[in-house]
N, C-alpha and C positions, 0 to 999 in steps of 0.2 A: 518268370520270377528268379530263376537260377542266375540269369545273366543281366537282369535289369539294373541292379545296384552297382556292380562293377562297371557296367557300360556308362551309367550316369556319372560315376566318379571319374572315369577316364575322359569323358567328353566335356565335363564341367569342372576342370581342375581348380579354377579360382574360387568358384562357389564352395567346393568342398574344403579348400584351404581356409576360407573365411569361417566356415562353420567349425572347423577344427580349432582355429584360434579363439573363436567366441566361446566354445566349450572350455577351452583351457583357461581363459580369463575368468569365466564364471566359477570354475573349480578353485582357482587360486583365491578369489574373493571369498568363496564359501569357506575355504580352509582357514582364512584369517578371522572369520566372524562366527563360525559355528560354535554353539555353546559346548563347553567341556565340563563334564561332571562324572561322578563315580558310577551312578546307576541311571538307567534309562527312565524316562517319565512314562506314566500311564498304567503302571501296575499297582494294584492295591490288594494285598492279601486278604483273604476272607476271615478276618479276625478283628474283634473289638475287645477292648479292655475297659471295664467299668470299675471306678473307684468310689467308695462311699465312706467318708470320714465319720467316725463316732468317737470323739476324743475321750481319753481316760477310761475306756471300757475294756474289760478283759476279753480275751478271745472267745471264751464260753458265752459271754453275754452278747458279743457281736454275732456269733453263730446263731444264737436263738432269736435275737431281735432284729437282725439285719439280713443275714445270709438266707435263712429259711424262707421268709416272706418274698424276697426278691427272686429266689430260685423258683418259687411257685409261679411267679409271673413270667420269668424268662423261659420257663419250660413250655410255654404256649407259643413261642416264636417259631415260625416255620423255617426249615432249612438248617437247623443247628446240627452240626456233626458231633461236637463235644462241648460240654459245659463244665468248666472248672471254677471252683470258688475257693476263697481263702479268707479265714477270719484271723486277723492279727490283733495285736494290742492297740486299739484305737481306730481301726479301719477295717473295711471289708473290700475284697477285690474279686472280680469275676472275669474270667477269660472265656469269651464266646467265640467258638470256631465254627465257621459255616462251610457248607459244601461249595465247591468251586462254581457251581451253576447259579448261585444266589447273587442277585444284584445288591451291592453293598450299600448303595444309597437307600434302597427300600429296607434293607436289614437295619440300617442305622435308625431310620425313622420308626420302625417297629419296636426296637429296643427302647428308644426314648418313650414311646407310648406306654410300654409295659412298666418302665421305671416310674413314670408319673402315676400309674395306677398303684404301684407298690408303696409310694410315698404315704398314702393314706394309712397303711398298716405299720409304718415305721414310727419310732419314738419321736416326740415333738422336737427334740433338740437335734435331729438330723435335718440340716438345712439345705443340703445340696448334694449333688453327685457329679462326677465327671465321666465322660465317655471319650476314649482315645481311639482314633483310627490311625493305623500304622501306614505311613507312606515313606518309602526309603529315601525319597528326595527331600523330605521334611526333617530328616535327621540332622543334628548339628554337624557342620563341616569342621568346626574347631571345638575341642574340649580342652579347657585350660584350668589348671589348678591355681588357686589364689592363696598365698600365705597371709594370715591375718595376725600381725603382732599385737600384743596387748596395748601398745601406745595409741592405736586407732580407737577412738571413743565410740563411734557409731559406724562400723564398717559397711552396713547395708546402705546407709544414707550416702556415704562417700562413693560407693560403687554405683548407686542409682543416679547420682547427680553428676558424677565425673566420668566414670568409665562407660556407662551405658550410652549417654548422648554422643560421646566421641566415636564409639564403634558404630552406632546406628547411622551416623552421618556418612559412613563409607559407602561408596557405590557398590550395590549388589547385596548389602547386608539387609536382611529382612527383620530379624529380631535378635535380642540379646537377653538371656535369662541367667539368673544366679540360683545356685542350689547350695544349701547348707550354711548360708550366711546367718550368723546370730542376729535376730531381730530384736530391737529394743521395743518395749511396750510399757504401757502404764499399768501397774499392778496395784489393785486395791486390796490390801491385806487386812481383813477384819481382825480386831483383837477380841477374842472370845469373852474374856472377862468384862471388857467394857460394853460389849453388845448385850450380855446378859444383865449387867448391872443397871443399864438404862432401859431394860425391857424392850429392846428394839426388835421389831419383826423384819428380818432381812428380806422377806418377800416384798414388803412395802418399799423398802429401801431400793431394791432392784427396779421396781416399777417406777419409782420417782426418778432414778438416774436415767432410765431409758426414755421416760417421757420428757425429760428436760434437755435432751440432746438430739435434735432431729432437723431435717430439711423437708418441707412439704410443699408440693405444687398446690396453688390456691386459685387456679382458674385465670380468667382474663378480665380486665377492667377497661372501660372506655371513658376517657377523660379529655374533654376539649377536642374531640375529634380524633384522638390518638388511642390506639389499642395497645395495651401493655399487658405482659404476663405478670402474675402475682405469685410470690413465694413467701411462705412463712418459715422463718429461721429461728432456731433456738440452739445455737451451737456453743459448746464448751471449747474454748480455744487455748487453755493452758492447764497444766497440772495443778497450779494453785487455785484456779477457778473451779476445777473439779473437786478439790479438797474442801472448798468453801461452800459446796452445795448444801442448802438446808435439808435436814433430815427430820427433825422432830423438835418442836418448841424452839429452844435456843441452841440445839445441837446441830453441828454441821458434820459432813462426812469425815473430815479430818479428826473429829473427836473420838470416833469409834474405829478408825482404820488408818493404816499407814499408806499414804498414796505417793508412789514414787515412779519415776521413769527409769527403767533399768533393763539390762539384757535378760533374756529368758534363761532360766536355770535348766540345763540339759546335761545328761550324762553321755550324749553322743560324742564319739571321738572321730574326728575327721582331720587328718594331718598329712602334710606333704613335706618330705625330707625332715620329718620330726617336728615340724611347726604346725600350729593350728591353721586350718585351711578350709576353703570352700571351693566350689567349682563354677566355671563360667561356660555357657554353651552359646555358640553363634550359629544362627541359621541364615541361609542365603536365599535370595529371590530365585524363582524357578528358572529364569532365563539367564542368570548370571554365570560367569565363568568361575568354576570352583577354584581353580588354581590361582587366578588373579585375586579373588575375594579373600582366600585363605592367606595369601602373601600380604595383602593389605592389612588384614586383621593382626597378623603377627608383628608387622612393622609398627602398627599403632600401639599394640601392647608394650612393645619395647620403649616407645616414646612416652607412654603413660607412667612408666616406672620413675621417670624424672620429675613428675608432677609433685609439687610440695604438698598438695592436698591429700596425696596417697602415700605420705612418708612411711616407709617401712613395708608397704605392700609390694609383693613380687608376684610374677606370673610364670607358671611352668606349663607349657603346652605338651600334653601327653598324647594327644591324638589330633591329627590334621588331615582332613580329606585331601586338601591341596597337595600336601607332601606325598600322600599315598598315590593319588591320581597322577601327579607329575612323574614320580618314579616309575609307575606302571606304564605310562605312556612312553616315557623315554626308553624303557626296556622293550616295549612292544615295537617301537619304531626302529630301534637298533636290531631287533630280531628280524623285522620285516626287511630292513636294508640288507642285512647279512644274507637272508634267504634270497632276496632279489639278486644279489651279486653271485651267489651260488648258481642260480638259475641261468644268469647270463654266461657264466663260465661253461656250463653244460651246453648251452646253445653254440658257443664258439667251438667247443670241443668237437661237435658234430658237423657244424657248417664250415668252419675254418675260413669264414668270410666276414670281416668286421662290419661291413656296411649292412649286410643282411642281419647279423647279430644285433646291431644297434636298432635296426628297424623293428625287429620282433620285441626286443627289450623295452622299446619305447611304449609298448602297449601297457606295461605295468604302471608307471606313474599316471599315464593318461586315463586308464580305466579307474584307478583309485581316485583321481581328482573328480572325475564325473560322478563317482559314487558319493563323494563328500558333498558335491553340489546337490545331488538328489536328497541326501540326508538333511541338508540345510533347508532346502525348499520344502521338504516334507514337514518341517517344524520339529524335527527330532534333534538329538544331541550326539556329540562324539563322546561316547562313554566307553568303559572298559570292555563291555560286551561287543559293541559295534566295532571297536578296534580289533578285538579278537577275530571278528568276521573278516575284516580287511586283511589281517595278517594271514588268515587261512586262504584268502583269495590270491595272495601274491604269486604263488607258484602255478595257479590255475588259469590266470588271465592270459597267459602266453600260448595256451594250447591251440586256440583257434588260429592265431596268427601263424604259428608253426606249421600247421597243416596246410593253410592257404598258400603261404609263401613257398614252402617246400614243393607244393604241386606246381605253382607258377614257374619256378625255375627249373623243375624237371622237364616241363613242356618246352621251355626255351632251350634246354640242352638237347632236346630231340629235334630242334629246328624250327619251332613255332616262332612267329613274330612277337614283338613286345605286347601289342594290343591283344592279339589272339591268345597268347599265353595267359595274360592277366584275366581276360573275360572267361576263357575256357577253363582255366584252372579253378576259378571260384565256382563255376558251374559244376565242375566235377565233384567237388567236396561240399557243395552247398547243403544238400540234405544231411550229410553226415555231421557237419558241425552244428547245424540247426538242431538235430536230434540230440547230439551229445550235450549241447548247452541247455536245451530244454529239460533233459532228464536230470541234470544237476540242479536246476532251478526247482523242478516240481517236487523234489523230495521234501522241501520245507513246507509245501502247502498243506498236506494232511497233518503234519506236526503242529502247525499254527492253528488250523481250524478245527481239528477233530480230536485232539488229545484230551482226555478227561482231567489231566493234571494242568490246571490253569497256569501255575507258575512255570512249569516246564514248557508249555506252549508259548508263553509270553517271551521267555528268555531265548527260546529257539528262534522265535520270530525276530528278535533283536539281533541275534547272531546271523540269521539266514538272509535278512533283507540286504545287508551290505554285500554278501556273497552274490545274491541274485543281481543286484544293480551292477556290480563289478563284472559279472559274466555277460550281462547284456551290453555293457560298454565294450567289452573285449570282442563281442560278436560284431558290433558296429565297426570297430577298428579293423577286424579281419575282412569284412565284406565291402567296406567303402574305402578306408584310408590306406590299408596295406596294398591293394591292387594299384592305387594311384601312385603310391611311393615307389613301386617297382618301375614305374615309367621313368623316374628321374635318377634311378641308380642302375641304369641299364648295363653298365659295365660289370656289375656284380654277376657272378655265375656260381652254379653249384659245382664245386670241385669234386673230383672222384672221391669215392669213399676211402678213408684211410685204411691201411692194411688190416688193422684190428677189426674194423667194422665190416670190411669185405669178407674177412675170414669168418666173422660171426654170422654174417648173412648166409654164406654158403653152408656153414654147419647147421644153422637154423632150418634152411630149406631141406637139408637132408633129414634132420630129425622130424620135421613136419611130414615129409613124405613117408617116413617109417611109421609114424603115428596113424596116418590115413590108411596105410596098407596092413597094419597089425592092430586092428581094433580090439581084439580080445586082450592082447598084452596091455594096450593102453587102458582098457577098462579095469584090469587087475591093478595097474599102477595107481589109477585114480581111487579105487576102492581101498588100497593099502594106505594111501595118504589120508583118506577120510578116517579110517579106523585109527591111525596113529594120532590124528588130531583129537578125535573124540576120546580115545583111551588114555592119552598122555597129557596133551596140552590143556584141554578143558578142565579136568579135575584140579590142575595146578594153578588155575587163575583165581587169585584171591579177590573177594568182594571187599574192596577197601572202604573204610569209613570216610566220613567227611574229613577232608584233610585240614590241616591246622590253619585257622584263620586268626590266630591270636597276635599276629603282627609283632613278633619279637617281644612278647611279654609273658609273664606267668604270675601266679598268685600263691602266696603262702597263706593257707587257711588255718584258722585256729578256733578252738572252742574255749568258753569260759564257764566256770561253775555258775549254777543258777543264782546262788545267794551271794555272789561276790559283790563287795562294796565298790563305790565309784573309784576309790583309790586303788583297790586291788585290780579292777578292770584296766585302769590306766597303766599299772605296772606290768600287766600281762602284755598289753600292746607294745609298751616300750621294750620289753624283752625281745619280741619278734622284730621290731624295728632295728634293734641293735645288731641283729644277725646281718641285715642288709647293709647297715651303715658301716660296720667293721670291714666288710668285704666290697664296698662300693667300687673302689678303684680296680681291685683284682678282677671282679666280675664284669666290669664295664657298664655299671648301672648309670643310666642317664637321670632317672628320677624314680622315686618310690612314694606311694601314698598308702596310708593306713586308714581303715574305716571299721568302726564298731558302733552300730546303731544303739540308741538308748534301749535298755532292757533286752537287747538281743543276746543270744548265747553263742553266736557265730560271727566272726569277723575275718578280715583278711588284709594282707599287705601285698598290694600289686606292684610288681617290679617291672619297670620299663628299661630294656637294655638298649645300648647304642647299636646302630646299624653295622658298625665295623668294630665290634667289641673284641677283646683279647681272646675270647673263647666262645664256642657255640652255645646256644641256649640250653641244649640238652645237658651239657657238662655243668653249666651254672646251676641247673635244677638239681642235679645229683649232689653237688657240693652244698647247696642250700638245704637239701633234705638231711644231709649228714650234720649240718650245723644247727639244726633246730633245737631249741632249749627243751630239755627233758626233766628238769628238776622242779617245774612248776606243778604243784598238786592240783589234780582235777582238770588239767589243761592238756589238750592234744593238739598237735600241729601236723599238717600234711601239705604236700605240694600238689597243686592242681592247676586247671586251666581257667576256671571262672569263679568269680566271687559272687555273682548275682544269681538271679532266679533262672530257671529253665536249663536247657541242655546246651553246653558249649560245643565247640567244634570237635573235641575229643572226649565227649561225654555221652552217656545214655542213662536213662532212668528206668527203674522198675517201680511198680506201684502195688501196694497191698491195700485192698479195700475191705471194708466191713463196717461195723457200727461202733463197737466199744473201743475207746482209744487205748486203754491199757492192753487189751488183747492185740491191737494193731502194733503197738510198740514191741511186744514180745515176738510177734511174728516177723516184724521188720528186722529185728536184731538177728534172728535165726537165718533169715534170707541173706542178710549181709555176711554172716559168717560163712555160709555155703558158697556164695558167689565170689568171695575174696580170692579163692584159689583157681578160678577159671583163667585159662590162658588169655592174655591180652589185657587183663584188668590190673592196673597198678595201684588203685586205691578205691575204697568203698566208703561212702559216708551216708549214714542214716539221717533222715530229716530230723533235725533237732527240735523242730516244732512239736514233735510227739513227746519229748521228754518233759518239758514244762518246768514251771517253778511253783513254789508254794502259793496257795491262795487262801485268803481269809473269808470264810463264809459266815455272815451274820444271819442266823436263822431266827425268824420272828417267833417269839413265844406268844401263841394265841391267847393263852390264859392271862398273861401279863398285860397285853394291850387291851384285852377286854376289861380287866380290873381297873386299869388306869384311864380307860376311855380314849385311848390313842389308836388311830388307824395304822395299818401296816404301811399304807402309802405315805403317811406322814413321817414314819421312821425311815423308810427307804429314801424318801426325798431329802431328808436332813443329812443322812450319811452320804448320799450322792453329791449334794451341794458342798458338804464339808470337804470331801476329798477331791472333787472334780472342779468345783467352782462354776462360774458362768461368764459368758461373754457379754460386754456392754457395748453400746455404740462407740464407734471410733472417735478419737479426739482429733479435731481439725486445728492444726497449728502450723504456721509458716508454710502453707501450701502443701502440707503433708497430712496423711491420715495415719494416726498412730493407734494400734489396737489397744483396747482396754479390757483387762481380765480381773474379775473380782473373785476372791476366795478367802478362806480363813488363812491366817498367817502360818508359815511353814512350821513353826514350833508348836502350833496348836493341832497339827495333823501329821506330825512326823513319827508318832509312835502309836502302838496299839492302845496303850492306856489313855492317851489323849483322845483317841477316837471313841473309846467306850465311855469317856466322861462327858461327851456331848449330851446336852440336856434337851428334852422334848417337853413342851408344856402339856400338863395333864389337866383336862377340864374337870375330871372327876375329883381330883385332889386339889385343884387350883394351885398347883406348884409345879416346879420343874423336876422331871424324872430322867436320870441318866440312861443312855442307850444300853448299858450293860444290864439294866434291870428289865429290859424289854426284849432282849435277844439272847440266843445261845451261840457261843463262838465255836466254829469248827475250822481246823487247819487241814487243807487237803492239797494234793498235787493237781494243778491245773495246767492245761496245754499252753505252750507259748504261741502256737499257731494251729489252726484246724483247717485241714484241706478236705475238699470234697470234689469228686469227679463224677459227673453225670448224676448228681444229687445223692451220692453215697460217700461216706467218710473214708478218707484214704490217707496213706502216708507214702513217702517216696524214698527210694534208695538210689543215690547217685553214684555212678561208676565212672571213674577216670580211666581212660584207655591209653594204651600205647599208640604212638602216632601211626604205626603201620599195622594196626590191629585188623585181622580178617573178620569182617562183620558176620559173614555166613558161619564161620567156625565159632565165633563168639555167641551167636544166637543159639547154636546147637549146644554149646557148653553150658550156657545158662539154663536151658531147658533140662539138660541131663543132671545138673547139680541140684535142681529143685524137684526132680521127677518123683522122688519117694517122700517128699515132705507132705505131711498131713495137715490140712487146714480145717478148722472147725466149720460147721455148717454156716453159710452166709458170708464166709471169708474166702478170698481168692487173691492170686497175684497175677499180674499182667506185665508184659513187656511195654515199655514206655512208647510215647508218640514217635520217638526217633525211629524205632524199628518199623512202625506203621508207615511213616513217611518214606522211608527207604523202600519198603515194599511197593508203595504207590509209585514211586519214581521208577523202579524197575519195571513195573507193569506198563507205565507210560512209555518208557523207552522201547519195550518190546512191541507195544501197539504201534508206536510211531514207525518202527522198522518195517513191520508187516504192511502198514498202509503205504509207506514210501515205495516198497517193492511193487505193490499192486499198481500204484500210480505210474511208476516208471514203465512197467510192462504195458499198461493201457496206452501210454503215450507213444511208445515204440510201435505198438500195433497200428495206431492211427498214422504215424509217419511212414511206416514201411508197407502199410496195407497188407499185412500178413500176420498169421498166427505163429508160424514156425520160426521166422527170423527172430522175433523177440524172445522166444524160448531159448534159442541158442546163445543169445547175448546175456539174458538174465542169469544164466548159470555163473557169471562172473561174481555175482553177489555172495553166494555161499563160499566161493573160493576166497573172496576178500575177507569174509568173516573168519575163515580158518587162518588166514595170514595175520589178521589182527590179534587173534588169540595167541598165536605163536609169538607175535611181537611183544605182547604183554608178559608172557611167560619168560621169554629169553631176557627181557630187561628188568624182570622182577617188579613189574608195575601192577598195581591192583586195579580191578574194575570199579571205577567211580563215575561220578556224573560226567566229568570231562571225557572219559573213555566212551561213555554212552553217546555223547554228542558226536564223537568221532565215528562211531558205527553208523549213525544216521547220515552223516556227510558222505561216508564211503559209498552208500547205496547209489547216490547220484553220480559219483566220480568214476567208479570203477567200470561202469558200462560204456564209458566214452570210447575207449580203445576198441572194444568189441564192435561198437557201431561203425567206427571208421573202417575196420577190417571187413566186416560183413557187407557194408555198402559197396566197397570196391569189388568184392566177390560177385555180387549181383550184377554190377556193371559189366564185368568181364564175361560172365555167363550170358548176359543179354547180347553181348557182341559175338557170341558163337563159340566161346571157349568151353571145353569140357569142365566138369565140376572139380576133379582133383587138380588138374593143371591150374585152374582158376584159383583154387585155395592156396596152392603153393606160390603162384605169381603174386597174389594179393598179399601174402605174408612177406614176400621179398620186398615189395614196394612199400608196404606200410611199416616195416620193421623200424626204419630210422625215425619216422614221425612218432610212432608209438613209444619208442624208447626215449625220444626227446621230451614228449609231453609228460610221460611218467616220471622221468628223472628230474625235470624242472620242478614238478610239483613236490616230489620227494625232497629234493635239495632245498626247496623253499621252506619246507617244514622242519628241516634238520635243526636249525637254531631253536625252534620251539620245543622240539623233542629233547634236546640236550641242555637247553639253557634254564635259567631261573625265572623266566617270565611267570607272572602270577596274577590272579584276579582276587584282590583282597586277601592275599596269602594263599590262595588256591592255585597250585601250579598248573600251567597249560600242558606240561610235558605228556601226561597220559593221552590227551587228544592228539598231539603230534605223533606219538609212538603208535597209536591205534591206526591212524590214517596211513602212516608210512608202511607198517607191517601189512596192512590190507592191500595197499597199492603194489607192493613188491610181489606178493603172492598173485594178485589179480593180473598183473602184467605178464608174469611168466606163464600162468595158466591160460590167459587170453591168447597168447601166441601159439600155445600148443593144443589146448583142449577145446577152445571155441571152434576152430575148424573141424576138429574131430566130432564135436556135438552137432555142428552144422551138417556134416555128412550123415550122421546117424539119423537126425531128424528129417533130413531130405529124403533118405531111403524110407523112413517111416511114412512120410507124406505120400511118396510114390506108391508104396504098398497099400496104404489106406485107400488111395484112389482106385487101385485095381480091385480091391475087395468090394468097395462100393459099386464099382462098375459091374462086378460079377453078380453081386446081390440084385442090383437093379436090372441086370441084363442089358446094359447099354454101354457104349463107349464114352469115356470121359476125356 
């Protein structure tokens, strides 16, 4: 087997050449057709979000009537790791987080079943629920803001009929959705005086209107041999027809109500660059090219601005996956090209023969093209993670070719013929390069198959597969194509080592001889290096947080007083918008958008900076913080990373749990005060959902309703209808479905007095009785939002962190700041899910490292058929870990996810040189050479290929370690610095201490055999 492949290649050159060209063509075709997207397909996080609308209901009512019954049902679903619920004004939300082992299809079906069971216990006007499954590749690839000038009469209709069809016709576009666009509806505003004057029962009116507007399937009919479907239609097709609907005797709906088509009244503020706005989201088809689709969408949006039907509407794209992926791919390719050029320079520096250098360098593009062909054939995509794997492989794919070609030409320099050198050279290093390639491949297997962290396993697999395919291709190049190529560049030869390399080789041989003869001193040096690493380097490695993913944007967050009017809320938003508008040019602001939801107490102005702005974002944020308005009473403004829910890239949350909301508010305020001074925290924000606004409680007077013969349900139903209204069947007109909402006119329900003046018919008195006579009025503070975690009421404290915050020190600081805080019985605080997730990621990384080491050791034992040889080689792993630690410390880099990936990759890479060295030692000893001369001679022979392979890999990663390449804002630099630091240390220590450990273990093996022989009384 050692010589079969090179012999075949040498004897069948045309066949091998045709195979080479075929693979090259397939790779080029795959490169032109492989889908390009931001994230890989196939991963679905174990998370579901359930949304249940309950319009015009207070958070307290939503909590009692929606959240609690649904929690009781969801609590029976198996595999739930955490259940979070949220009661808002008008809706309930549930975040269901599952263990990584749970099948999400089964989990989804189970949740649907539990929600259907819960629907029986929910109020009758809860009509539906939504379940959202998160898939990264179903995220919008383009988010665009749409300015809506008042000149556009019906913006939703214009967008639905003009913009949506134009965009959805584009190749690769799957769907287009609009958010925040004011929707016109038909409003039936009952006049209270006219309703009461005519003695109208609104319940009967509602039933009449609902019964008179429907479509009903009515079966099939056979007529004259033809079968036709029958439908019964009673559709109202215009506002005028609806207003003319008979109600009672000679009365029509228009006699007791004002029926109009108009835009919904809303206090929500959504503006872009100071103008009323909405947003547009474009999603692509699964196999479409993200860059091409995004570019086509933006071109079409630019063309749409010239459409007369959209006069005054403009589009501002504030996020485009195509732009992001394109920039990332360009940066990655430039980095890979630079790394490849560095590697070629190193090859020429050692070989000083351009034909051999080009031959080895050719393995880089060839291996990468074969990898792309495999990715394409596998049905996968070229995404940011697979591209990172390709970039990581650039400096590694030349290793096998270096060892093979260097050995072939060394044999030819010793007098061997062209064929003999090619076949014999491959045979000499066959086992070594097979073992070194296999060990690099095998490190990804346990990570992919056995890690408890499903997300970590998935993304490591997406990173590892390109590396594995590239290394397999490089092995094919080294064993088949490289020996054949040497046949046709026979004039090339290995030149004598340059003076610096000859001097280095002699010095190295002397140092190695000294190490082998002074084991005690070598042991002391190794122990000192270990103690220095553990005592100095390890404590100074910071545990970095998730690096910034905000893509050159930040948010000015502000709060508004609970009782602020619509005009006051608008003035507050305008004040914060003016801060950005006045400094737009100075700060390099590309676009900004403001958002304050209806009745919300917290809003934000998100600022998007240009990529080549006049100043860095950190400086812009400092200036923005200094310019925040301070004269607004009851208003606070802060600078942060995220305006939405959950934890941003530079945020963590703390949770305080208990039952009584007022107690939780007091405890949360105290927690916020204490943690504000912790190092690394730049801002603290208590969940404003706990503070709440005033609520009116109409408490039924039991004596009064008994005296008047009125039921409590009758009073509550009247008040609910008066304030919330009801939904009627949609109006069908012009091919459109227009919502119809019926309620009392705004002036009849806009004040407390008008509410209390609503009349209820009293059967006992045969007259109308006002609500004020049947209820007692209470004004209390009610929450704006009620959160629950694992079925316990909670509130959250959000911490904005410095970009380089040490997460380990932060966690200790938070615990220390709250250590002496006394919580009442039943109340406690906990660190948020972000810390738990980081702990799980750290455990997963450690577990992956241990498994990778075990697999590498087992594989080397199989290949070498020895227990001792793998032990001497595997020691390069802790050496590499020490080098990685020093690399992080000296460069001031924190230990983050990318650095963890680098540690896993190191396990498979650093043993390669040890394998090549020890394999030659075994060959020399089997040829009759003594151990110490064999170790020194193997070191001399393998010094150049070891330095070449190590330096090409290191130089291939230098652009990654020093450049600005990033994955959605997450820099690759920690990965490159980790691998470089580990390789430098492992290379130096491999050359010095692997031979030393080989000798120690060989003596131990010999002594062990003698002891066993002495015990057994036999000769071994």
